[in-house]
Each structure stands twice: as C-alpha cells, then as structure tokens.
All heavy atoms as a GROMACS GRO file, in nm:
protein
  600
    1TRP      N    1   1.543  -3.657  -0.786
    1TRP     CA    2   1.553  -3.576  -0.668
    1TRP      C    3   1.683  -3.602  -0.592
    1TRP      O    4   1.735  -3.515  -0.524
    1TRP     CB    5   1.432  -3.594  -0.578
    1TRP     CG    6   1.416  -3.734  -0.524
    1TRP    CD1    7   1.341  -3.834  -0.578
    1TRP    CD2    8   1.476  -3.789  -0.407
    1TRP    NE1    9   1.352  -3.948  -0.502
    1TRP    CE2   10   1.434  -3.922  -0.395
    1TRP    CE3   11   1.561  -3.738  -0.311
    1TRP    CZ2   12   1.475  -4.006  -0.291
    1TRP    CZ3   13   1.602  -3.822  -0.208
    1TRP    CH2   14   1.558  -3.952  -0.199
    2SER      N   15   1.738  -3.724  -0.606
    2SER     CA   16   1.859  -3.759  -0.530
    2SER      C   17   1.984  -3.689  -0.584
    2SER      O   18   2.089  -3.694  -0.521
    2SER     CB   19   1.879  -3.911  -0.529
    2SER     OG   20   1.900  -3.958  -0.660
    3GLN      N   21   1.972  -3.623  -0.699
    3GLN     CA   22   2.084  -3.546  -0.754
    3GLN      C   23   2.058  -3.396  -0.747
    3GLN      O   24   2.137  -3.317  -0.799
    3GLN     CB   25   2.111  -3.589  -0.899
    3GLN     CG   26   2.158  -3.732  -0.912
    3GLN     CD   27   2.286  -3.757  -0.832
    3GLN    OE1   28   2.382  -3.682  -0.840
    3GLN    NE2   29   2.285  -3.863  -0.753
    4SER      N   30   1.950  -3.358  -0.681
    4SER     CA   31   1.917  -3.214  -0.670
    4SER      C   32   2.016  -3.145  -0.577
    4SER      O   33   2.072  -3.205  -0.485
    4SER     CB   34   1.775  -3.195  -0.618
    4SER     OG   35   1.769  -3.229  -0.480
    5SER      N   36   2.036  -3.018  -0.602
    5SER     CA   37   2.128  -2.940  -0.518
    5SER      C   38   2.081  -2.937  -0.373
    5SER      O   39   2.162  -2.938  -0.281
    5SER     CB   40   2.144  -2.799  -0.572
    5SER     OG   41   2.019  -2.734  -0.579
    6PHE      N   42   1.949  -2.936  -0.351
    6PHE     CA   43   1.896  -2.936  -0.214
    6PHE      C   44   1.938  -3.063  -0.140
    6PHE      O   45   1.988  -3.057  -0.028
    6PHE     CB   46   1.743  -2.928  -0.216
    6PHE     CG   47   1.688  -2.800  -0.271
    6PHE    CD1   48   1.616  -2.799  -0.388
    6PHE    CD2   49   1.708  -2.680  -0.205
    6PHE    CE1   50   1.565  -2.681  -0.438
    6PHE    CE2   51   1.657  -2.561  -0.254
    6PHE     CZ   52   1.585  -2.563  -0.371
    7TYR      N   53   1.919  -3.176  -0.203
    7TYR     CA   54   1.951  -3.303  -0.138
    7TYR      C   55   2.102  -3.320  -0.121
    7TYR      O   56   2.148  -3.363  -0.016
    7TYR     CB   57   1.893  -3.420  -0.219
    7TYR     CG   58   1.910  -3.552  -0.149
    7TYR    CD1   59   1.836  -3.580  -0.035
    7TYR    CD2   60   1.999  -3.647  -0.195
    7TYR    CE1   61   1.851  -3.702   0.030
    7TYR    CE2   62   2.015  -3.768  -0.130
    7TYR     CZ   63   1.940  -3.795  -0.018
    7TYR     OH   64   1.956  -3.914   0.048
    8LEU      N   65   2.179  -3.286  -0.222
    8LEU     CA   66   2.324  -3.300  -0.213
    8LEU      C   67   2.380  -3.211  -0.101
    8LEU      O   68   2.474  -3.252  -0.031
    8LEU     CB   69   2.389  -3.268  -0.347
    8LEU     CG   70   2.356  -3.367  -0.460
    8LEU    CD1   71   2.415  -3.320  -0.591
    8LEU    CD2   72   2.402  -3.508  -0.426
    9ALA      N   73   2.324  -3.094  -0.082
    9ALA     CA   74   2.368  -3.008   0.028
    9ALA      C   75   2.339  -3.073   0.163
    9ALA      O   76   2.420  -3.064   0.257
    9ALA     CB   77   2.301  -2.872   0.019
   10LEU      N   78   2.226  -3.140   0.175
   10LEU     CA   79   2.192  -3.208   0.299
   10LEU      C   80   2.290  -3.321   0.331
   10LEU      O   81   2.311  -3.355   0.447
   10LEU     CB   82   2.050  -3.264   0.292
   10LEU     CG   83   1.938  -3.161   0.290
   10LEU    CD1   84   1.804  -3.230   0.266
   10LEU    CD2   85   1.934  -3.082   0.419
   11LEU      N   86   2.349  -3.380   0.228
   11LEU     CA   87   2.442  -3.491   0.248
   11LEU      C   88   2.586  -3.446   0.275
   11LEU      O   89   2.671  -3.529   0.304
   11LEU     CB   90   2.441  -3.583   0.125
   11LEU     CG   91   2.311  -3.655   0.096
   11LEU    CD1   92   2.324  -3.738  -0.030
   11LEU    CD2   93   2.268  -3.741   0.214
   12SER      N   94   2.612  -3.318   0.268
   12SER     CA   95   2.748  -3.267   0.286
   12SER      C   96   2.804  -3.307   0.422
   12SER      O   97   2.736  -3.292   0.525
   12SER     CB   98   2.749  -3.115   0.275
   12SER     OG   99   2.873  -3.064   0.316
   13PRO      N  100   2.926  -3.358   0.427
   13PRO     CA  101   2.986  -3.397   0.555
   13PRO      C  102   3.012  -3.277   0.648
   13PRO      O  103   3.024  -3.294   0.768
   13PRO     CB  104   3.118  -3.464   0.516
   13PRO     CG  105   3.139  -3.436   0.372
   13PRO     CD  106   3.011  -3.390   0.313
   14GLN      N  107   3.016  -3.156   0.594
   14GLN     CA  108   3.036  -3.038   0.676
   14GLN      C  109   2.907  -2.989   0.742
   14GLN      O  110   2.909  -2.908   0.833
   14GLN     CB  111   3.095  -2.922   0.594
   14GLN     CG  112   3.239  -2.943   0.554
   14GLN     CD  113   3.254  -3.031   0.432
   14GLN    OE1  114   3.166  -3.038   0.347
   14GLN    NE2  115   3.365  -3.103   0.424
   15ARG      N  116   2.795  -3.038   0.697
   15ARG     CA  117   2.665  -2.994   0.748
   15ARG      C  118   2.644  -3.045   0.890
   15ARG      O  119   2.668  -3.160   0.920
   15ARG     CB  120   2.556  -3.047   0.655
   15ARG     CG  121   2.415  -3.012   0.696
   15ARG     CD  122   2.323  -3.065   0.590
   15ARG     NE  123   2.198  -3.124   0.619
   15ARG     CZ  124   2.159  -3.196   0.721
   15ARG    NH1  125   2.239  -3.224   0.815
   15ARG    NH2  126   2.038  -3.246   0.733
   16ARG      N  127   2.598  -2.959   0.979
   16ARG     CA  128   2.573  -2.996   1.118
   16ARG      C  129   2.426  -2.989   1.154
   16ARG      O  130   2.388  -3.016   1.266
   16ARG     CB  131   2.652  -2.905   1.212
   16ARG     CG  132   2.802  -2.916   1.195
   16ARG     CD  133   2.850  -3.052   1.245
   16ARG     NE  134   2.992  -3.068   1.219
   16ARG     CZ  135   3.040  -3.151   1.126
   16ARG    NH1  136   2.960  -3.222   1.053
   16ARG    NH2  137   3.169  -3.162   1.107
   17GLY      N  138   2.343  -2.951   1.059
   17GLY     CA  139   2.200  -2.942   1.084
   17GLY      C  140   2.133  -2.863   0.973
   17GLY      O  141   2.199  -2.817   0.879
   18SER      N  142   2.003  -2.849   0.984
   18SER     CA  143   1.925  -2.771   0.888
   18SER      C  144   1.854  -2.661   0.963
   18SER      O  145   1.792  -2.685   1.066
   18SER     CB  146   1.822  -2.859   0.817
   18SER     OG  147   1.885  -2.959   0.743
   19CYS      N  148   1.862  -2.541   0.910
   19CYS     CA  149   1.797  -2.424   0.970
   19CYS      C  150   1.681  -2.383   0.879
   19CYS      O  151   1.702  -2.354   0.762
   19CYS     CB  152   1.898  -2.312   0.983
   19CYS     SG  153   1.824  -2.155   1.030
   20LEU      N  154   1.562  -2.383   0.934
   20LEU     CA  155   1.446  -2.335   0.860
   20LEU      C  156   1.406  -2.202   0.921
   20LEU      O  157   1.371  -2.194   1.039
   20LEU     CB  158   1.330  -2.434   0.869
   20LEU     CG  159   1.205  -2.395   0.792
   20LEU    CD1  160   1.233  -2.394   0.642
   20LEU    CD2  161   1.091  -2.490   0.822
   21VAL      N  162   1.418  -2.096   0.843
   21VAL     CA  163   1.382  -1.962   0.890
   21VAL      C  164   1.232  -1.945   0.871
   21VAL      O  165   1.180  -1.959   0.759
   21VAL     CB  166   1.460  -1.854   0.814
   21VAL    CG1  167   1.419  -1.714   0.860
   21VAL    CG2  168   1.610  -1.875   0.831
   22VAL      N  169   1.162  -1.917   0.981
   22VAL     CA  170   1.016  -1.905   0.976
   22VAL      C  171   0.970  -1.771   1.032
   22VAL      O  172   1.039  -1.709   1.111
   22VAL     CB  173   0.947  -2.020   1.055
   22VAL    CG1  174   0.970  -2.152   0.988
   22VAL    CG2  175   0.994  -2.025   1.198
   23ASP      N  176   0.852  -1.730   0.988
   23ASP     CA  177   0.788  -1.610   1.040
   23ASP      C  178   0.659  -1.651   1.111
   23ASP      O  179   0.631  -1.770   1.126
   23ASP     CB  180   0.761  -1.510   0.928
   23ASP     CG  181   0.673  -1.568   0.818
   23ASP    OD1  182   0.622  -1.682   0.832
   23ASP    OD2  183   0.655  -1.501   0.715
   24GLU      N  184   0.582  -1.553   1.155
   24GLU     CA  185   0.458  -1.582   1.229
   24GLU      C  186   0.360  -1.666   1.150
   24GLU      O  187   0.284  -1.744   1.206
   24GLU     CB  188   0.390  -1.452   1.274
   24GLU     CG  189   0.463  -1.377   1.383
   24GLU     CD  190   0.573  -1.287   1.327
   24GLU    OE1  191   0.588  -1.275   1.204
   24GLU    OE2  192   0.647  -1.229   1.409
   25ALA      N  193   0.360  -1.653   1.019
   25ALA     CA  194   0.268  -1.730   0.935
   25ALA      C  195   0.327  -1.864   0.892
   25ALA      O  196   0.258  -1.943   0.827
   25ALA     CB  197   0.230  -1.648   0.812
   26ALA      N  198   0.452  -1.890   0.927
   26ALA     CA  199   0.522  -2.014   0.888
   26ALA      C  200   0.513  -2.038   0.738
   26ALA      O  201   0.494  -2.149   0.691
   26ALA     CB  202   0.467  -2.133   0.967
   27LEU      N  203   0.531  -1.931   0.661
   27LEU     CA  204   0.518  -1.939   0.515
   27LEU      C  205   0.618  -2.035   0.452
   27LEU      O  206   0.590  -2.092   0.346
   27LEU     CB  207   0.531  -1.800   0.453
   27LEU     CG  208   0.413  -1.707   0.476
   27LEU    CD1  209   0.440  -1.569   0.416
   27LEU    CD2  210   0.286  -1.766   0.417
   28ALA      N  211   0.733  -2.053   0.514
   28ALA     CA  212   0.832  -2.146   0.457
   28ALA      C  213   0.773  -2.286   0.442
   28ALA      O  214   0.808  -2.360   0.350
   28ALA     CB  215   0.956  -2.151   0.545
   29LEU      N  216   0.681  -2.322   0.529
   29LEU     CA  217   0.621  -2.456   0.523
   29LEU      C  218   0.517  -2.469   0.413
   29LEU      O  219   0.458  -2.575   0.396
   29LEU     CB  220   0.561  -2.492   0.659
   29LEU     CG  221   0.666  -2.506   0.770
   29LEU    CD1  222   0.598  -2.528   0.905
   29LEU    CD2  223   0.763  -2.618   0.740
   30THR      N  224   0.496  -2.363   0.335
   30THR     CA  225   0.407  -2.372   0.219
   30THR      C  226   0.487  -2.391   0.091
   30THR      O  227   0.428  -2.404  -0.017
   30THR     CB  228   0.320  -2.244   0.205
   30THR    OG1  229   0.403  -2.132   0.176
   30THR    CG2  230   0.240  -2.218   0.332
   31ARG      N  231   0.619  -2.390   0.100
   31ARG     CA  232   0.706  -2.403  -0.017
   31ARG      C  233   0.755  -2.546  -0.031
   31ARG      O  234   0.807  -2.605   0.062
   31ARG     CB  235   0.824  -2.307  -0.004
   31ARG     CG  236   0.778  -2.164   0.003
   31ARG     CD  237   0.895  -2.068   0.014
   31ARG     NE  238   0.845  -1.932   0.024
   31ARG     CZ  239   0.863  -1.855   0.130
   31ARG    NH1  240   0.932  -1.897   0.233
   31ARG    NH2  241   0.812  -1.733   0.132
   32SER      N  242   0.739  -2.600  -0.150
   32SER     CA  243   0.771  -2.741  -0.172
   32SER      C  244   0.917  -2.773  -0.142
   32SER      O  245   0.947  -2.877  -0.083
   32SER     CB  246   0.734  -2.785  -0.314
   32SER     OG  247   0.804  -2.708  -0.409
   33TRP      N  248   1.011  -2.685  -0.180
   33TRP     CA  249   1.151  -2.717  -0.156
   33TRP      C  250   1.183  -2.714  -0.007
   33TRP      O  251   1.266  -2.790   0.040
   33TRP     CB  252   1.245  -2.626  -0.236
   33TRP     CG  253   1.239  -2.481  -0.200
   33TRP    CD1  254   1.312  -2.418  -0.104
   33TRP    CD2  255   1.156  -2.382  -0.259
   33TRP    NE1  256   1.280  -2.285  -0.099
   33TRP    CE2  257   1.184  -2.260  -0.195
   33TRP    CE3  258   1.062  -2.384  -0.361
   33TRP    CZ2  259   1.120  -2.141  -0.228
   33TRP    CZ3  260   1.000  -2.265  -0.393
   33TRP    CH2  261   1.028  -2.146  -0.328
   34CYS      N  262   1.115  -2.629   0.070
   34CYS     CA  263   1.134  -2.626   0.215
   34CYS      C  264   1.081  -2.755   0.278
   34CYS      O  265   1.145  -2.814   0.366
   34CYS     CB  266   1.066  -2.505   0.277
   34CYS     SG  267   1.142  -2.347   0.231
   35LEU      N  268   0.964  -2.798   0.232
   35LEU     CA  269   0.907  -2.923   0.284
   35LEU      C  270   0.996  -3.042   0.248
   35LEU      O  271   1.013  -3.134   0.328
   35LEU     CB  272   0.765  -2.943   0.231
   35LEU     CG  273   0.663  -2.844   0.284
   35LEU    CD1  274   0.529  -2.865   0.213
   35LEU    CD2  275   0.648  -2.857   0.434
   36PHE      N  276   1.053  -3.039   0.129
   36PHE     CA  277   1.146  -3.144   0.087
   36PHE      C  278   1.265  -3.149   0.183
   36PHE      O  279   1.304  -3.256   0.231
   36PHE     CB  280   1.194  -3.118  -0.056
   36PHE     CG  281   1.301  -3.211  -0.101
   36PHE    CD1  282   1.270  -3.339  -0.144
   36PHE    CD2  283   1.434  -3.173  -0.100
   36PHE    CE1  284   1.369  -3.427  -0.186
   36PHE    CE2  285   1.534  -3.259  -0.142
   36PHE     CZ  286   1.502  -3.387  -0.185
   37GLU      N  287   1.324  -3.033   0.213
   37GLU     CA  288   1.439  -3.030   0.303
   37GLU      C  289   1.402  -3.073   0.444
   37GLU      O  290   1.478  -3.144   0.509
   37GLU     CB  291   1.501  -2.890   0.303
   37GLU     CG  292   1.570  -2.858   0.172
   37GLU     CD  293   1.626  -2.717   0.167
   37GLU    OE1  294   1.599  -2.637   0.259
   37GLU    OE2  295   1.698  -2.689   0.071
   38VAL      N  296   1.285  -3.034   0.492
   38VAL     CA  297   1.239  -3.078   0.624
   38VAL      C  298   1.225  -3.230   0.627
   38VAL      O  299   1.275  -3.298   0.718
   38VAL     CB  300   1.106  -3.010   0.663
   38VAL    CG1  301   1.042  -3.077   0.783
   38VAL    CG2  302   1.126  -2.862   0.689
   39ALA      N  303   1.157  -3.285   0.527
   39ALA     CA  304   1.137  -3.431   0.522
   39ALA      C  305   1.270  -3.506   0.513
   39ALA      O  306   1.290  -3.606   0.583
   39ALA     CB  307   1.048  -3.468   0.403
   40GLN      N  308   1.360  -3.459   0.430
   40GLN     CA  309   1.490  -3.526   0.416
   40GLN      C  310   1.573  -3.513   0.543
   40GLN      O  311   1.642  -3.607   0.583
   40GLN     CB  312   1.566  -3.471   0.296
   40GLN     CG  313   1.501  -3.502   0.164
   40GLN     CD  314   1.473  -3.651   0.145
   40GLN    OE1  315   1.558  -3.735   0.171
   40GLN    NE2  316   1.353  -3.683   0.102
   41THR      N  317   1.567  -3.397   0.610
   41THR     CA  318   1.640  -3.380   0.735
   41THR      C  319   1.588  -3.477   0.840
   41THR      O  320   1.667  -3.540   0.912
   41THR     CB  321   1.628  -3.235   0.786
   41THR    OG1  322   1.689  -3.148   0.691
   41THR    CG2  323   1.695  -3.217   0.921
   42VAL      N  324   1.458  -3.493   0.850
   42VAL     CA  325   1.399  -3.586   0.946
   42VAL      C  326   1.447  -3.729   0.917
   42VAL      O  327   1.485  -3.803   1.008
   42VAL     CB  328   1.245  -3.577   0.945
   42VAL    CG1  329   1.182  -3.690   1.023
   42VAL    CG2  330   1.201  -3.442   0.999
   43GLU      N  331   1.449  -3.767   0.791
   43GLU     CA  332   1.498  -3.901   0.754
   43GLU      C  333   1.646  -3.916   0.785
   43GLU      O  334   1.689  -4.020   0.836
   43GLU     CB  335   1.472  -3.928   0.606
   43GLU     CG  336   1.329  -3.959   0.574
   43GLU     CD  337   1.277  -4.083   0.647
   43GLU    OE1  338   1.345  -4.187   0.646
   43GLU    OE2  339   1.171  -4.072   0.710
   44LEU      N  340   1.726  -3.815   0.754
   44LEU     CA  341   1.869  -3.822   0.780
   44LEU      C  342   1.901  -3.824   0.930
   44LEU      O  343   2.000  -3.885   0.971
   44LEU     CB  344   1.941  -3.704   0.714
   44LEU     CG  345   1.947  -3.709   0.561
   44LEU    CD1  346   1.997  -3.576   0.506
   44LEU    CD2  347   2.038  -3.822   0.515
   45GLU      N  348   1.819  -3.760   1.011
   45GLU     CA  349   1.841  -3.758   1.156
   45GLU      C  350   1.843  -3.899   1.214
   45GLU      O  351   1.908  -3.924   1.315
   45GLU     CB  352   1.733  -3.676   1.227
   45GLU     CG  353   1.751  -3.528   1.215
   45GLU     CD  354   1.638  -3.451   1.283
   45GLU    OE1  355   1.545  -3.513   1.338
   45GLU    OE2  356   1.645  -3.327   1.280
   46LYS      N  357   1.773  -3.989   1.153
   46LYS     CA  358   1.764  -4.126   1.203
   46LYS      C  359   1.898  -4.198   1.199
   46LYS      O  360   1.919  -4.294   1.271
   46LYS     CB  361   1.660  -4.205   1.124
   46LYS     CG  362   1.519  -4.151   1.139
   46LYS     CD  363   1.424  -4.227   1.050
   46LYS     CE  364   1.285  -4.168   1.058
   46LYS     NZ  365   1.192  -4.234   0.964
   47ARG      N  366   1.990  -4.153   1.114
   47ARG     CA  367   2.116  -4.224   1.098
   47ARG      C  368   2.241  -4.136   1.114
   47ARG      O  369   2.350  -4.175   1.076
   47ARG     CB  370   2.119  -4.295   0.964
   47ARG     CG  371   2.102  -4.204   0.846
   47ARG     CD  372   2.107  -4.280   0.717
   47ARG     NE  373   2.107  -4.185   0.608
   47ARG     CZ  374   2.027  -4.190   0.505
   47ARG    NH1  375   1.943  -4.288   0.492
   47ARG    NH2  376   2.033  -4.099   0.412
   48LEU      N  377   2.225  -4.017   1.172
   48LEU     CA  378   2.338  -3.926   1.186
   48LEU      C  379   2.409  -3.943   1.320
   48LEU      O  380   2.352  -3.991   1.417
   48LEU     CB  381   2.291  -3.782   1.169
   48LEU     CG  382   2.240  -3.751   1.029
   48LEU    CD1  383   2.177  -3.613   1.024
   48LEU    CD2  384   2.353  -3.760   0.926
   49GLN      N  385   2.534  -3.899   1.321
   49GLN     CA  386   2.617  -3.913   1.439
   49GLN      C  387   2.592  -3.802   1.541
   49GLN      O  388   2.524  -3.705   1.514
   49GLN     CB  389   2.766  -3.909   1.399
   49GLN     CG  390   2.805  -4.009   1.296
   49GLN     CD  391   2.814  -3.946   1.156
   49GLN    OE1  392   2.784  -3.830   1.136
   49GLN    NE2  393   2.853  -4.026   1.060
   50ALA      N  394   2.657  -3.820   1.656
   50ALA     CA  395   2.652  -3.718   1.761
   50ALA      C  396   2.708  -3.588   1.708
   50ALA      O  397   2.792  -3.586   1.619
   50ALA     CB  398   2.732  -3.766   1.882
   51GLY      N  399   2.663  -3.477   1.763
   51GLY     CA  400   2.710  -3.347   1.719
   51GLY      C  401   2.625  -3.286   1.610
   51GLY      O  402   2.647  -3.173   1.569
   52HIS      N  403   2.528  -3.362   1.563
   52HIS     CA  404   2.438  -3.310   1.460
   52HIS      C  405   2.319  -3.245   1.529
   52HIS      O  406   2.265  -3.298   1.624
   52HIS     CB  407   2.390  -3.423   1.369
   52HIS     CG  408   2.321  -3.374   1.247
   52HIS    ND1  409   2.187  -3.351   1.245
   52HIS    CD2  410   2.369  -3.338   1.126
   52HIS    CE1  411   2.153  -3.304   1.125
   52HIS    NE2  412   2.262  -3.296   1.052
   53HIS      N  413   2.278  -3.130   1.479
   53HIS     CA  414   2.171  -3.053   1.544
   53HIS      C  415   2.032  -3.079   1.486
   53HIS      O  416   1.934  -3.028   1.537
   53HIS     CB  417   2.203  -2.904   1.537
   53HIS     CG  418   2.332  -2.869   1.601
   53HIS    ND1  419   2.350  -2.867   1.738
   53HIS    CD2  420   2.453  -2.838   1.548
   53HIS    CE1  421   2.476  -2.836   1.766
   53HIS    NE2  422   2.539  -2.818   1.652
   54GLY      N  423   2.023  -3.157   1.380
   54GLY     CA  424   1.894  -3.187   1.321
   54GLY      C  425   1.828  -3.065   1.260
   54GLY      O  426   1.894  -2.978   1.204
   55LEU      N  427   1.697  -3.056   1.274
   55LEU     CA  428   1.620  -2.946   1.219
   55LEU      C  429   1.601  -2.838   1.324
   55LEU      O  430   1.549  -2.864   1.433
   55LEU     CB  431   1.484  -2.996   1.170
   55LEU     CG  432   1.393  -2.893   1.107
   55LEU    CD1  433   1.456  -2.832   0.982
   55LEU    CD2  434   1.259  -2.956   1.072
   56VAL      N  435   1.643  -2.717   1.292
   56VAL     CA  436   1.633  -2.604   1.384
   56VAL      C  437   1.544  -2.498   1.320
   56VAL      O  438   1.566  -2.460   1.204
   56VAL     CB  439   1.774  -2.545   1.413
   56VAL    CG1  440   1.765  -2.427   1.506
   56VAL    CG2  441   1.866  -2.652   1.470
   57PHE      N  442   1.443  -2.454   1.393
   57PHE     CA  443   1.352  -2.350   1.345
   57PHE      C  444   1.402  -2.215   1.397
   57PHE      O  445   1.404  -2.192   1.517
   57PHE     CB  446   1.209  -2.375   1.394
   57PHE     CG  447   1.146  -2.496   1.335
   57PHE    CD1  448   1.148  -2.616   1.403
   57PHE    CD2  449   1.085  -2.491   1.211
   57PHE    CE1  450   1.090  -2.730   1.349
   57PHE    CE2  451   1.027  -2.604   1.155
   57PHE     CZ  452   1.029  -2.723   1.225
   58CYS      N  453   1.445  -2.129   1.306
   58CYS     CA  454   1.502  -1.998   1.341
   58CYS      C  455   1.404  -1.887   1.307
   58CYS      O  456   1.335  -1.893   1.206
   58CYS     CB  457   1.633  -1.977   1.266
   58CYS     SG  458   1.755  -2.105   1.303
   59THR      N  459   1.401  -1.786   1.393
   59THR     CA  460   1.313  -1.671   1.373
   59THR      C  461   1.391  -1.543   1.402
   59THR      O  462   1.502  -1.548   1.454
   59THR     CB  463   1.192  -1.677   1.468
   59THR    OG1  464   1.237  -1.646   1.600
   59THR    CG2  465   1.125  -1.812   1.467
   60SER      N  466   1.329  -1.431   1.376
   60SER     CA  467   1.394  -1.303   1.407
   60SER      C  468   1.403  -1.282   1.558
   60SER      O  469   1.483  -1.202   1.605
   60SER     CB  470   1.318  -1.188   1.342
   60SER     OG  471   1.185  -1.185   1.391
   61SER      N  472   1.323  -1.355   1.636
   61SER     CA  473   1.325  -1.339   1.782
   61SER      C  474   1.404  -1.449   1.853
   61SER      O  475   1.419  -1.445   1.974
   61SER     CB  476   1.182  -1.334   1.836
   61SER     OG  477   1.112  -1.452   1.804
   62GLY      N  478   1.454  -1.546   1.779
   62GLY     CA  479   1.533  -1.653   1.841
   62GLY      C  480   1.508  -1.787   1.778
   62GLY      O  481   1.443  -1.798   1.674
   63VAL      N  482   1.558  -1.890   1.844
   63VAL     CA  483   1.547  -2.027   1.794
   63VAL      C  484   1.433  -2.097   1.867
   63VAL      O  485   1.434  -2.108   1.990
   63VAL     CB  486   1.680  -2.104   1.814
   63VAL    CG1  487   1.667  -2.248   1.767
   63VAL    CG2  488   1.793  -2.032   1.740
   64VAL      N  489   1.335  -2.143   1.792
   64VAL     CA  490   1.217  -2.207   1.850
   64VAL      C  491   1.257  -2.329   1.933
   64VAL      O  492   1.210  -2.347   2.045
   64VAL     CB  493   1.116  -2.248   1.740
   64VAL    CG1  494   0.999  -2.325   1.798
   64VAL    CG2  495   1.068  -2.126   1.664
   65ASN      N  496   1.348  -2.411   1.882
   65ASN     CA  497   1.389  -2.534   1.950
   65ASN      C  498   1.449  -2.508   2.088
   65ASN      O  499   1.452  -2.596   2.172
   65ASN     CB  500   1.492  -2.610   1.865
   65ASN     CG  501   1.447  -2.637   1.726
   65ASN    OD1  502   1.404  -2.547   1.656
   65ASN    ND2  503   1.457  -2.761   1.682
   66GLU      N  504   1.499  -2.388   2.109
   66GLU     CA  505   1.561  -2.354   2.237
   66GLU      C  506   1.470  -2.269   2.325
   66GLU      O  507   1.511  -2.221   2.430
   66GLU     CB  508   1.693  -2.280   2.211
   66GLU     CG  509   1.795  -2.367   2.139
   66GLU     CD  510   1.920  -2.292   2.101
   66GLU    OE1  511   1.929  -2.169   2.126
   66GLU    OE2  512   2.011  -2.357   2.048
   67GLY      N  513   1.346  -2.249   2.279
   67GLY     CA  514   1.251  -2.171   2.357
   67GLY      C  515   1.272  -2.022   2.348
   67GLY      O  516   1.224  -1.947   2.434
   68HIS      N  517   1.342  -1.975   2.245
   68HIS     CA  518   1.373  -1.833   2.231
   68HIS      C  519   1.302  -1.772   2.110
   68HIS      O  520   1.362  -1.700   2.033
   68HIS     CB  521   1.524  -1.812   2.216
   68HIS     CG  522   1.602  -1.864   2.331
   68HIS    ND1  523   1.596  -1.812   2.457
   68HIS    CD2  524   1.688  -1.968   2.339
   68HIS    CE1  525   1.675  -1.879   2.538
   68HIS    NE2  526   1.733  -1.975   2.468
   69ALA      N  527   1.176  -1.798   2.097
   69ALA     CA  528   1.099  -1.743   1.986
   69ALA      C  529   0.969  -1.686   2.040
   69ALA      O  530   0.924  -1.721   2.149
   69ALA     CB  531   1.070  -1.849   1.881
   70SER      N  532   0.910  -1.599   1.962
   70SER     CA  533   0.785  -1.538   2.006
   70SER      C  534   0.672  -1.640   2.007
   70SER      O  535   0.676  -1.741   1.937
   70SER     CB  536   0.748  -1.422   1.913
   70SER     OG  537   0.711  -1.472   1.786
   71ALA      N  538   0.571  -1.611   2.086
   71ALA     CA  539   0.453  -1.697   2.091
   71ALA      C  540   0.384  -1.703   1.956
   71ALA      O  541   0.333  -1.807   1.915
   71ALA     CB  542   0.357  -1.648   2.198
   72GLU      N  543   0.386  -1.590   1.882
   72GLU     CA  544   0.322  -1.586   1.751
   72GLU      C  545   0.385  -1.684   1.654
   72GLU      O  546   0.316  -1.752   1.578
   72GLU     CB  547   0.327  -1.443   1.694
   72GLU     CG  548   0.241  -1.343   1.766
   72GLU     CD  549   0.305  -1.290   1.895
   72GLU    OE1  550   0.426  -1.308   1.912
   72GLU    OE2  551   0.231  -1.235   1.977
   73VAL      N  552   0.517  -1.691   1.654
   73VAL     CA  553   0.586  -1.785   1.565
   73VAL      C  554   0.556  -1.927   1.607
   73VAL      O  555   0.527  -2.014   1.523
   73VAL     CB  556   0.738  -1.759   1.564
   73VAL    CG1  557   0.811  -1.870   1.490
   73VAL    CG2  558   0.768  -1.625   1.500
   74SER      N  559   0.560  -1.955   1.734
   74SER     CA  560   0.530  -2.090   1.783
   74SER      C  561   0.389  -2.132   1.744
   74SER      O  562   0.367  -2.246   1.701
   74SER     CB  563   0.548  -2.096   1.935
   74SER     OG  564   0.681  -2.068   1.969
   75LEU      N  565   0.294  -2.042   1.757
   75LEU     CA  566   0.156  -2.071   1.717
   75LEU      C  567   0.146  -2.090   1.566
   75LEU      O  568   0.071  -2.176   1.519
   75LEU     CB  569   0.062  -1.961   1.764
   75LEU     CG  570   0.039  -1.955   1.915
   75LEU    CD1  571  -0.039  -1.829   1.952
   75LEU    CD2  572  -0.033  -2.079   1.964
   76GLY      N  573   0.218  -2.011   1.489
   76GLY     CA  574   0.218  -2.025   1.345
   76GLY      C  575   0.269  -2.162   1.302
   76GLY      O  576   0.215  -2.223   1.210
   77LEU      N  577   0.372  -2.212   1.368
   77LEU     CA  578   0.424  -2.346   1.336
   77LEU      C  579   0.323  -2.454   1.373
   77LEU      O  580   0.311  -2.555   1.304
   77LEU     CB  581   0.555  -2.371   1.411
   77LEU     CG  582   0.677  -2.304   1.353
   77LEU    CD1  583   0.795  -2.317   1.447
   77LEU    CD2  584   0.711  -2.363   1.217
   78ALA      N  585   0.251  -2.432   1.482
   78ALA     CA  586   0.153  -2.532   1.527
   78ALA      C  587   0.035  -2.543   1.429
   78ALA      O  588  -0.025  -2.650   1.418
   78ALA     CB  589   0.101  -2.495   1.665
   79ARG      N  590   0.004  -2.435   1.360
   79ARG     CA  591  -0.108  -2.439   1.266
   79ARG      C  592  -0.070  -2.520   1.149
   79ARG      O  593  -0.125  -2.584   1.078
   79ARG     CB  594  -0.145  -2.298   1.222
   79ARG     CG  595  -0.206  -2.221   1.333
   79ARG     CD  596  -0.254  -2.084   1.285
   79ARG     NE  597  -0.260  -2.001   1.404
   79ARG     CZ  598  -0.218  -1.878   1.411
   79ARG    NH1  599  -0.167  -1.819   1.308
   79ARG    NH2  600  -0.227  -1.810   1.522
   0.00000   0.00000   0.00000
C-alpha cells in the first residue's frame, strides 16, 4: 500500500490538503480507496506543517468544514 498511487499522491510536497467530495448519502465513505485516503490524511495531519488544510469535505453546496454545506449533506456524514 505504501507504493500505491493514492498514498504517493498524499505524500506529494505540493499537496496542501485532501478534498473528499460527498453527497447527501456520503457514498464516498463506502468506497475503500476513499476510506484509505481519509485514514492516511488523518495520520499525516499529525506531522504536517502550517499551511496544510487537512481533510476538507466538499459538496455541491459548499465546504462542510467552513459551514457552507446543506443540512442534508451534514446529516449524511453524521450517519
């Protein structure tokens, strides 16, 4: 797994965060590669420098982390 394209992309020095695009059903969280990227981003956040945005949940209505997403998407993530 440490040589997978998913993991190597997470280690890129140009990367400033991870964006997970979610819908009301949070279907992305049912996909193994998405869960892998979420888990690795959380681990990498523990040792990253300032200016890194960590894991950002993006939707068609806005960014959940910034409070700009629909209630349906927020509820879907909570489930």
